[in-house]
C-alpha positions in Angstrom: 0.0 0.0 0.0 2.8 2.4 0.9 4.5 1.7 -2.4 1.4 2.6 -4.3 0.9 5.8 -2.4 4.5 7.1 -2.9 4.2 6.0 -6.5 1.2 8.3 -6.9 3.0 11.2 -5.2 6.0 10.7 -7.5 3.7 10.4 -10.5 2.0 13.7 -9.5 5.3 15.4 -9.1 6.4 14.1 -12.5 3.2 15.5 -14.1 3.9 18.9 -12.5 7.4 18.9 -13.8 6.2 17.9 -17.3 3.6 20.6 -17.3 6.1 23.2 -16.1 8.6 22.2 -18.8 5.9 22.5 -21.6 4.7 25.9 -20.4 5.9 29.5 -20.8 9.5 29.8 -19.6 8.8 33.3 -18.1 6.1 31.8 -15.9 8.4 29.0 -14.7 11.2 31.6 -13.9 8.7 33.7 -12.0 7.8 30.7 -9.8 11.4 29.9 -9.1 12.0 33.5 -8.1 9.2 33.5 -5.5 9.7 30.6 -3.0 7.1 32.2 -0.8 4.4 31.6 -3.5 5.6 28.0 -3.8 5.4 27.5 0.0 1.8 28.9 0.1 0.9 26.5 -2.7 2.2 23.6 -0.7 0.4 24.7 2.4 -2.9 24.8 0.6 -2.4 21.5 -1.3 -4.3 18.4 -0.2 -2.3 15.4 1.0 -1.7 12.8 -1.7 -0.1 9.7 -0.2 2.8 7.9 1.3 4.9 4.8 0.8 7.7 3.5 -1.5 8.8 5.0 -4.7 7.6 3.6 -8.0 11.0 2.8 -9.5 10.3 4.6 -12.7 13.3 6.9 -12.6 13.8 6.8 -16.4 10.5 8.5 -17.0 11.3 11.3 -14.6 14.8 11.9 -15.9 13.5 13.4 -19.2 11.4 16.0 -17.3 14.1 17.0 -14.8 17.2 16.5 -16.8 19.7 19.4 -16.4 17.6 21.3 -13.9 18.8 19.8 -10.6 16.7 19.4 -7.5 14.0 22.1 -7.4 12.6 23.5 -4.1 9.0 23.6 -5.5 9.1 19.9 -6.3 10.5 18.9 -2.9 8.0 21.2 -1.2 5.0 19.6 -2.8 6.2 16.0 -2.4 7.1 16.7 1.3 3.8 18.4 2.1 1.7 15.7 0.4 3.5 12.9 2.1 4.2 14.2 5.6 0.7 15.5 6.3 -0.6 12.0 5.8 1.3 11.1 9.0 -0.9 11.5 12.1 2.0 13.3 13.9 1.9 16.0 11.2 -1.7 17.0 10.5 -0.6 20.5 9.4 2.8 21.2 7.8 4.5 24.4 6.7 7.8 25.4 5.0 9.6 28.2 6.7 13.0 30.0 6.5 15.2 29.8 9.5 18.9 29.9 8.9 19.6 28.7 12.4 18.6 25.2 11.0 22.1 25.1 9.5 25.2 24.9 11.7 27.0 28.2 11.9 30.1 26.9 10.1 28.0 26.4 6.9 25.7 29.5 7.0 27.8 31.7 4.8 27.8 29.1 2.1 24.0 28.8 2.0 22.1 30.3 -1.0 18.6 29.1 0.0 17.3 27.4 3.2 13.8 26.0 4.0 12.6 23.7 6.7 9.3 21.8 7.0 7.7 22.0 10.4 4.7 20.0 11.7 1.9 21.6 13.7 -1.0 20.0 15.6 -3.5 22.4 14.1 -3.6 25.4 11.7 -2.6 28.7 13.4 -0.4 27.1 16.1 2.5 29.4 16.9 5.0 26.6 17.8 5.5 23.5 15.7 4.9 20.2 17.5 7.7 18.6 15.4 10.3 20.9 13.9 12.6 20.4 11.0 11.1 17.2 9.7 12.7 18.0 6.3 15.3 20.5 5.5 16.1 21.8 2.0 19.4 23.6 1.6 20.8 25.0 -1.6 24.5 25.9 -1.3 26.6 28.3 -3.4 29.1 25.5 -4.1 28.9 21.7 -4.3 31.9 21.1 -1.9 30.0 22.9 0.9 26.9 20.9 0.1 28.9 17.6 0.3 30.5 18.5 3.6 27.2 19.5 5.1 25.4 16.4 3.8 28.2 14.1 5.3 27.9 15.8 8.7 24.1 15.6 8.7 24.2 11.9 7.6 25.8 11.0 10.9 22.4 11.5 12.5 19.8 11.7 9.7 19.1 10.3 6.3 20.3 12.8 3.7 20.1 13.3 0.0 22.7 15.3 -2.0 22.1 16.4 -5.6 24.9 18.7 -6.8 24.9 21.7 -4.6 21.5 20.9 -3.0 20.9 18.8 0.2 17.6 17.4 1.6 17.7 16.2 5.2 14.9 14.0 6.5 13.9 14.3 10.2 13.2 11.4 12.6 10.0 12.6 14.3 7.4 11.0 12.0 7.2 7.4 13.1 4.7 6.4 10.4 6.7 7.9 7.5 9.5 6.0 5.8 12.1 8.7 5.5 14.5 6.7 3.3 11.7 6.0 0.9 10.8 9.7 1.0 14.4 10.6 0.0 14.3 7.9 -2.8 11.1 9.5 -4.1 12.8 13.0 -4.1 15.8 11.5 -5.8 13.6 10.0 -8.5 12.4 13.5 -9.4 15.9 14.2 -10.8 16.2 10.8 -12.5 18.1 9.2 -9.6 21.0 11.7 -10.0 21.5 12.2 -6.3 23.1 10.2 -3.5 21.4 9.1 -0.3 23.6 9.1 2.7 22.5 7.4 5.9 24.0 6.9 9.3 26.0 3.8 9.6 
């Protein structure tokens, strides 16, 4: 059942990528330039499912080739999957650079974290940093950060971008989540996990 649900999430993300590739380039650039708009889209999206990835990375590679890991894709997949977990009924992406250790902060180009709340409008998250999306200015900083984070958390690195999966959602398979995220770039990334 879980495999089918993640497969549907990945298929949905693929459709979104395909639609974005076929549309007006100016519109796609506008969306990339406004991460707040993407975050609000994720917050209003209905949950889609959870489980294992479908294994159809070849189909996704054509839609994502050469673009690298995109925040909007990760945001949608994360929101759809995580809010299916009873421990995360409401999820929200936020910027909070303190989520990155100080030794890496000057190398960060874009940082987002996904927090879980018990109900809409809560001030404090019930489970913070269940996913972290960090785009670095250089791939070597991304690799060093990913290796450090992988000592405690499952981590995906794709070029100069890192996605870290939290550990607070007991009903969500975080390694399968990272595999699904990796499939959106045709399996181009590397998943690091604590030994």
